[in-house]
LOLOLO-817157 format. One record per residue (C-alpha): residue number from 1; x negated, y negated, z negated; residue in one letter. Coordinates in nm, 4 decimals, padded with zeros to 6 digits. Each point is the difference from the previous one (the first is absolute). Layout:
BEGIN
    i      east     north        up  aa
  NUM         X         Y         Z   A
...
This chain:
BEGIN
    i      east     north        up  aa
    1  -15.7044  -19.8390  -15.6942   M
    2   00.0297  -00.3710  -00.0472   K
    3   00.3161  -00.0832  -00.1798   N
    4   00.1842  -00.3082   00.1563   Y
    5   00.2008  -00.2722  -00.1879   N
    6   00.3045   00.1474   00.0783   I
    7   00.3536  -00.1444  -00.1431   T
    8   00.3135   00.2166  -00.0778   Y
    9   00.3371  -00.1524   00.0477   K
   10   00.3637   00.1020  -00.0419   P
   11   00.1511   00.0474   00.3450   F
   12   00.3707   00.0666  -00.0765   G
   13   00.1420   00.2311  -00.2610   S
   14  -00.1862   00.3136   00.0935   S
   15  -00.3408  -00.1397   00.1632   A
   16  -00.3325  -00.1436  -00.0617   I
   17  -00.1990  -00.2148   00.2448   L
   18  -00.3820   00.0837  -00.0322   V
   19  -00.1944  -00.2803   00.1651   E
   20  -00.3813  -00.0375   00.0938   W
   21  -00.1854  -00.2790   00.0975   P
   22   00.1847  -00.1891   00.2907   A
   23  -00.2734   00.1412   00.2761   E
   24   00.0808   00.2083   00.3157   I
   25  -00.3058   00.2162   00.0142   N
   26  -00.0511   00.3865  -00.0041   E
   27  -00.1870   00.0166  -00.3361   T
   28   00.3320  -00.1158  -00.1932   I
   29   00.2011   00.2333   00.2210   L
   30  -00.2099   00.2843  -00.0943   L
   31   00.0270  -00.0536  -00.3600   D
   32   00.4097  -00.0429   00.0325   I
   33  -00.0151   00.3237   00.1721   L
   34  -00.2209   00.1380  -00.3208   A
   35   00.2318  -00.1285  -00.2297   F
   36   00.3149   00.1327   00.2110   K
   37  -00.1743   00.3659  -00.0090   D
   38  -00.0470  -00.0314  -00.3407   Q
   39   00.3883  -00.0514  -00.0565   L
   40   00.1107   00.2384   00.2241   S
   41   00.0332   00.2579  -00.2990   E
   42   00.2603  -00.2354  -00.1519   M
   43   00.3694   00.0612   00.0289   E
   44   00.0778  -00.3267   00.2207   L
   45   00.2523  -00.0911   00.2459   E
   46  -00.2598  -00.1236   00.2647   D
   47  -00.3114  -00.2116   00.0247   M
   48  -00.0415  -00.2968   00.2675   I
   49  -00.3254  -00.1135   00.1381   V
   50  -00.0850  -00.3620   00.0779   G
   51  -00.2658  -00.1904   00.1180   Y
   52  -00.1232  -00.0540  -00.3639   C
   53   00.2820   00.1363  -00.1987   S
   54   00.1606   00.3548  -00.1182   L
   55   00.3510  -00.0075  -00.0871   T
   56   00.0889   00.2841  -00.2411   V
   57   00.3587   00.1047  -00.0264   I
   58   00.1184   00.2128  -00.3109   F
   59   00.2733   00.2405   00.0040   L
   60   00.1760  -00.1885  -00.2500   T
   61   00.0492  -00.3714  -00.1249   P
   62  -00.3262  -00.0951  -00.2215   I
   63   00.1275  -00.0787  -00.3259   S
   64  -00.3469  -00.1105  -00.1611   D
   65  -00.2243  -00.1876   00.2748   F
   66  -00.2862  -00.0315  -00.2573   K
   67  -00.0269   00.4064  -00.0472   K
   68   00.0299   00.0771   00.3655   R
   69  -00.2718  -00.2726   00.0876   K
   70  -00.2360   00.1313  -00.2484   K
   71   00.0737   00.3441   00.1303   Q
   72  -00.0984  -00.1437   00.3649   L
   73  -00.3035  -00.1724  -00.1269   Q
   74  -00.1395   00.2915  -00.1415   H
   75   00.0822   00.2163   00.2919   L
   76  -00.2036  -00.2605   00.1929   Y
   77  -00.2890  -00.0276  -00.2149   T
   78  -00.0547   00.3679   00.0093   S
   79   00.0426   00.0637   00.3602   R
   80  -00.2622   00.1852   00.1937   K
   81  -00.1365  -00.0778   00.3700   A
   82   00.1880   00.1871   00.2575   V
   83  -00.1603   00.1197   00.3146   K
   84   00.2762  -00.0240   00.1823   F
   85  -00.0914   00.3051   00.2447   S
   86   00.3615  -00.0226   00.1627   N
   87  -00.0571  -00.3536   00.1669   R
   88   00.0404   00.0167   00.3710   K
   89  -00.0544  -00.2168   00.3161   I
   90   00.2874   00.0109   00.2129   W
   91  -00.0569  -00.0670   00.3812   E
   92   00.2987  -00.1929   00.1590   I
   93   00.0187  -00.0355   00.3752   P
   94   00.1019  -00.3417   00.1188   V
   95   00.0828  -00.1379   00.3513   F
   96  -00.1456  -00.3664  -00.0134   Y
   97   00.2442  -00.1468   00.2953   G
   98   00.0528  -00.3375   00.1050   I
   99   00.3661   00.0682   00.0867   E
  100   00.2484  -00.0116  -00.2604   N
  101  -00.2500  -00.1032  -00.2444   T
  102  -00.1353  -00.3544  -00.1144   D
  103  -00.3449   00.1293   00.0917   L
  104  -00.0671  -00.2721   00.2817   L
  105   00.1610  -00.2740  -00.2111   E
  106  -00.2371   00.1174  -00.3068   F
  107  -00.3017   00.0023   00.2321   S
  108   00.0429  -00.3423   00.1237   K
  109   00.0783  -00.1222  -00.3478   A
  110  -00.3306   00.1266  -00.1469   K
  111  -00.2021  -00.0518   00.2999   G
  112  -00.1055   00.3684   00.0053   I
  113   00.0293   00.2291   00.3064   S
  114   00.2400   00.2881  -00.0084   V
  115  -00.2834   00.2313   00.0242   E
  116  -00.1748  -00.1399  -00.3122   S
  117   00.3056   00.0105  -00.1798   I
  118   00.0680   00.3645   00.0696   I
  119  -00.3669   00.0415  -00.0882   E
  120  -00.0014  -00.1458  -00.3240   K
  121   00.3611   00.1324  -00.1135   H
  122  -00.1140   00.3692   00.0839   S
  123  -00.3229   00.0039  -00.1104   S
  124   00.0999  -00.0524  -00.3768   T
  125   00.0660   00.2543  -00.2899   K
  126   00.3138  -00.1689  -00.1624   Y
  127   00.0543   00.1147  -00.3640   L
  128   00.3328   00.1059  -00.0680   V
  129   00.0860  -00.1969  -00.3879   Y
  130   00.3668   00.0683  -00.0079   F
  131   00.3264   00.0553   00.1927   L
  132   00.3053  -00.2009  -00.0269   G
  133   00.2153  -00.2484   00.1909   F
  134   00.1677   00.2911   00.2229   Q
  135  -00.0741   00.3531  -00.0669   P
  136  -00.3463   00.1036   00.1208   G
  137  -00.1145  -00.3701   00.0656   F
  138  -00.3784   00.0010  -00.1055   M
  139  -00.1593  -00.3167  -00.1524   Y
  140  -00.3496   00.0247   00.1183   L
  141  -00.2972  -00.1379  -00.0807   G
  142  -00.3203  -00.0996   00.2302   G
  143   00.1468  -00.2041   00.3199   L
  144  -00.3093  -00.1607   00.1593   D
  145  -00.0032  -00.4026  -00.0792   Q
  146   00.0010  -00.0792   00.3727   D
  147   00.3700   00.1522   00.0094   L
  148   00.1585  -00.1800  -00.2949   H
  149   00.2887  -00.1901   00.1390   H
  150   00.3199  -00.1563  -00.1443   P
  151   00.2889   00.1764   00.0183   R
  152   00.2554  -00.1358   00.2817   R
  153   00.2037  -00.3037  -00.0486   G
  154   00.3270   00.2031   00.0863   N
  155   00.0627   00.3532  -00.0884   P
  156   00.1209   00.2185   00.2675   K
  157   00.1025   00.3681   00.0697   V
  158  -00.2883   00.1884  -00.0522   V
  159   00.0166   00.3639   00.1671   P
  160  -00.0790   00.3440  -00.1941   K
  161  -00.3546   00.0425   00.0169   G
  162  -00.1036  -00.3429   00.0513   S
  163  -00.3814  -00.0287  -00.1290   V
  164  -00.0317  -00.3734  -00.0950   A
  165  -00.2180  -00.2592  -00.1965   I
  166   00.1580  -00.2734  -00.2435   G
  167  -00.2634  -00.2275  -00.1668   G
  168  -00.2677   00.2311  -00.1699   S
  169   00.1569   00.3176   00.0644   Q
  170   00.1183   00.2686   00.2824   T
  171   00.2325   00.2660  -00.0370   G
  172   00.2459   00.2059   00.2269   I
  173   00.3720  -00.0198  -00.0482   Y
  174   00.1663   00.3492  -00.0423   P
  175   00.3232  -00.1351   00.1138   F
  176   00.1661  -00.2436   00.1824   E
  177   00.0231  -00.3118  -00.1770   S
  178   00.0152  -00.3692  -00.0267   I
  179  -00.3684  -00.1242  -00.0409   G
  180  -00.2368  -00.3122   00.0216   G
  181  -00.3057   00.1857   00.0756   W
  182  -00.2064  -00.0199   00.3451   N
  183   00.0817   00.3374   00.1767   V
  184  -00.3240   00.1134   00.1935   I
  185   00.0613   00.3527   00.0583   G
  186   00.2389   00.2967  -00.0302   Q
  187  -00.0818   00.3254  -00.1698   S
  188   00.2376   00.3259   00.1048   P
  189  -00.0834   00.1490  -00.3857   V
  190   00.3168   00.0256  -00.1846   Q
  191  -00.1521  -00.1253  -00.3459   L
  192   00.3176   00.1100  -00.2008   F
  193   00.2112   00.3198   00.0426   D
  194   00.2775   00.0449  -00.2924   P
  195   00.0353   00.3564   00.1234   N
  196  -00.3782   00.0996  -00.1044   Q
  197  -00.0799   00.1162  -00.3770   D
  198  -00.2382  -00.2875  -00.0113   V
  199   00.1652  -00.2555   00.2317   P
  200  -00.3081  -00.2399   00.0366   C
  201  -00.3271   00.1961  -00.0050   K
  202  -00.2307  -00.3478  -00.0380   M
  203  -00.0307  -00.0589  -00.3467   K
  204  -00.2046  -00.2880  -00.2152   S
  205  -00.3671   00.0357   00.0357   G
  206   00.0142   00.1544   00.3423   D
  207  -00.1398  -00.1596   00.2905   Y
  208   00.1512  -00.0506   00.3446   V
  209  -00.2190  -00.0361   00.3265   K
  210   00.2017  -00.1245   00.3400   F
  211  -00.0840   00.1795   00.2965   V
  212   00.0638  -00.1699   00.3191   P
  213   00.1876   00.1677   00.2856   I
  214   00.1365  -00.0358   00.3339   T
  215   00.3711  -00.0840   00.1125   K
  216   00.0030   00.3562   00.1265   S
  217  -00.1096   00.1913  -00.3043   E
  218   00.2408  -00.2056  -00.2092   Y
  219   00.2870   00.0990   00.2246   D
  220  -00.1446   00.3918  -00.0041   K
  221  -00.0177   00.0130  -00.3592   I
  222   00.3101  -00.2580  -00.1497   L
  223   00.1993   00.1932  -00.2322   G
  224  -00.2304   00.3231   00.0055   G
  225  -00.3233  -00.1068  -00.1285   V
  226  -00.1560   00.1331  -00.3400   K
  227  -00.2141  -00.2192  -00.2074   L
  228  -00.3697   00.1065  -00.0337   K
  229  -00.1912  -00.0675  -00.3102   S
  230  -00.3507   00.0578  -00.1270   I
  231  -00.0672   00.0540  -00.3456   A
  232  -00.2404  -00.2586  -00.1474   L
């Protein structure tokens, strides 16, 4: 396995921020996840994945940073490749409607037909890098470059389940929120359920595939749809 030139920085009293080269790509993400897997047997409070970082949070304050850093360095260089047999492709239904979305405005601004936007957006397999911003909000990679578009100048209230584009990213708002992304559709899927043992089923390293549905299908399955996944 390739050993990246990574850095270790104190991050508060009980955490260390481990940073990879500032690139957003799957190879670095998989290396982060391999390291995370290597650390899974340590007694830690949490590990938080970013685009090119891993925040390692210990149960107690770090009294000797150099010692902890050396320990992490050893574990990184001794890590083994992981096959990630539990990675999945999640199929998420989306109604790409003009009403109550920015789809028509987005189409005019990009000079691309609504039909072409839907085709491009739903034909891609998006990599889940990490979750943040809101519980269950996935940071996805792989948006077609033709669909890259700046965030809106004036943020507004975005309904729960909104599928949107902001800059070079696309994602789904798990809850109603103030947001500046361009909403192009709605999904009936509940991405985060605190009443479940695993509140969010998607995780770093998985993929998401958007599946177009009609308005009647959206109305029929709203609140009752179950996520479908395919093993990689």
